[in-house]
N, C-alpha and C positions, 0 to 999 in steps of 0.2 A: 503494499499499500503505499509506504514512504521510502525513498531512496535519498541517502546522502551520500554525495560523491566528491571527495576532495575538497571539501569545504575548507576556506581560510577567511579567518577575520582578526584584525590586530587593532589595537588601541595605542596608538604612540609605538613605544618599542616593545610593548607586550603582546606576543602571539596568543590571543585567547583560544582560537580554534586552528588547529594546524594540521591540515591535509586529513580531514575526519571523513571517515566514510562507514556508513552503517545502515542496515534496512530495518524496518519494522513490518512484520508480516500482518495481513489482515486478520482480524479476529483474535489478536494476541494480547497479552498483557504483558509488556516489555518493560522491565526494570532498567534504570540508568543511574548508576553509581560511580563515585569517586571523590577524591579528596577536595575541600574547598579551592576554588581556583582551577578545578580541572576543565572548566569550560562548558559545563551541563546547562547552566542557565543561558549563557551565551548561545549555545546551540538552539535552545528554545526561541530564543528572541530571531534568531536568524530564520527558523523553519516559519515563524508565525509573522515575519515581516516587519518586526520592530528594528531590526538592523538589516542592512544590505550586506550580502558577503562581498569579501574581496576577492574571492575566487571560488570556483567548484560549482556544483549544481545541487539543486533539491528538487525531487520529482514526488507528486503525489498523484497516484493512479496513472503514472505515465506521463504526465505533464507537468513541465517545468513550472516551479511557482517561485524559484528565487527572485528576489528583487521587487516582487509584488507588494503593494501596500497591504496593511493588515486587513483592512475591510474586504479586499478582493479574496483573501485568504480566508476570512471567516466565510464567505459565500461558497466557498468550496466544503464547507462544512468540518472545517478544523478549528477546534476550540481549545483555549486554554485556561489554566488558573495561574496564580502567581503564588511565589513565597510568602508575601504579605498580602493579605485578603484586600480586595478592591471593591467592597460593596459600596451601595449608595446609602450612606449612613442614616439620612435623613428622609428615607424612603421606608415603607412597610416590605415585609419580606414578599408580600404577593406583588406590589408594585415593582420591586427590584427584577421578578422574574418578567412581569408584563412588558417591560421596556426591551426584553433581548429580541424577540422577532423582527427581522428586517421586513421592509416593503410595507409598513403599516399604514392603512389609509389615512389614518388621523394626523400624521406626520405633515400633511399638505393642507394648509388652512383654508383652501377652496373646497376641499373633501367635506370639511365641518359643515360648510354651508350647502353644497349641492349633493352630496352623497351621504347625508347624515345617517340614514337607515343602515347604509353598508358599513360605515364607521362602527355603528353600534353593534352590528352582528359580528364584525371581525373581533371586536374588542371582548365580547362575550365567549368567543372561541378561545381567544388568548388566555382570557381569566379562568375557563374550564380547564384548559391544558396547564395553566400554572398551579392550579389547586391540585390536579393530578401529580405534577411532579412534586409538589411539597408533601404530598401524602406518601409519596414514594420513598423520599429521603426522611420522613418522620418528623417534619418541621412543621405539619399542617397545625398543630394547636398555636403556633406563633405567627400564623399569617398575617395578623394586623400589628404584630409588634415591629418598632423600628428596628433596622438591621444593626444601628449602632449599640444598642442593648444586648445583642447576643454574645456569648462566649466565644472563645476563640475557635473552638472544635465546632460550634454551630455555625460559625462564619465559613468553616471549610466545608461543610455540607451545603450551605447556601450558594458556594462558589460552584460546586458540583451541580447544583440544581440550576443554576443559571446558564451553565453550558448545555443542559438537557433541553432548554426552550428554544435551541437552534437546531434540533435534530442532527447532532454530530456524527460523523462518520469516525474522526479520530480526536481523541482527547489528550491533551498534553496536562499533566499534572505535575506541579512544581512543589515538591516536598508536602503532600496532602497530610501527612502524619504530624507535623511540626506543631507543636503546642496542643495536641488534641489527647484528652484523656482516653483511657482504655476503652470505656463503653463507646464514646462516640466513635473511636477507631474502629471498633467492631463493626458498627453501623456503616461507616465509609467503605470498609472491606466488602461487606455484604453486597453494598450498592454496586460497587465497582464489578465484582464478580457477576452479578445478576445483570448488569447492562452489557457486559461482554457476552455471556452466555446465552442470554434471552433474547437481546436486541442487535447482537453483531457489532457492539462499538469496540474500537480498537483503542487501546491506551499505550502510551509511553509515560513512564513514571519516574521522576527524579525523587530519590528518598534517601535519607542518611539512616534511617531505621533500617538495620540490616536484616533484622529478624523479620519484619514487615516484608522486605523485598524478597526474601528468600521463601517465605510462606505464599506471597501473593502472584509473585511475577514468574513468568517463564517464556522467553529467556531472559536473562541478565546481560547488560552491556557495561563494561567498564571502562569509564575514561580517565585517562591520565594526561597531562600536559597537552590537553586539546585535541587529543586523538583517541580513537578507540585502542584501548591496551588488551582486552579479552571479551569474549562472549562465549556464552553457554547455558546450559541449564543450571540451576541453583547448586546442584551436586558437583557439577564440573566446575563452577566458580568457586566453591568452597575448597576444592583441591588444586586450585591453581596457585602455584608458589608465589607468582609475582603479586597475585590479588592478596594471598594470605599474609604476606610480609609487608605490603604497602598499605593495605586498606583494612582488613579485618583484625589486625594484629593477633594473628594466629589463634583465635578462639574458636575456629571451626576445624582444627587438626584433629 
């Protein structure tokens, strides 16, 4: 589904992504691990159009997307979350979700005058979908709560819920487990597995919680110094001496 070929990105004298090549298979939950500064988030920013690469190619379903602006990549049904959640703090959870779908009739002022009934019908469709998504992530009881009042873990669930409003084919999750308690983490993991198995959504996940990655993801890709160091099943990564020494501290020996 996703192909990264010889990708390059530097900031001044720092080569953040250095001839990086990797693939993400359709229907997989692929983990991406590595130390701070390995280039993982920069890679996400390149894939989703926040940065333009200095070289290399990014292909989604066989079509090049490198260099496209974020909104055009979003229209290809590629969605992402961030290390630090970016909710609309002074809007309710329901409102946060209802702003996500594109091509809303109500965005054009003349439709409010001349296509009022169409605007109302579409808004009801989006409202029903938002309620369904909130039910799925088990936040329905907070639908009228302001997003700023959520816990860190609840905000991570809201981030996932927002991506689902766009009917994504590929979701890039940047540290979904950071700051999330174990109860909410279990919900998040169950949601990811369900979306992959039941709805065919593909995931690429950056995560520093090694236990989470090893129990959720297959395959696992390891990045180091801006490029892919290793790739394999969780058991293969556990047995890779380079990974054991550099990233896992030997606890999986």
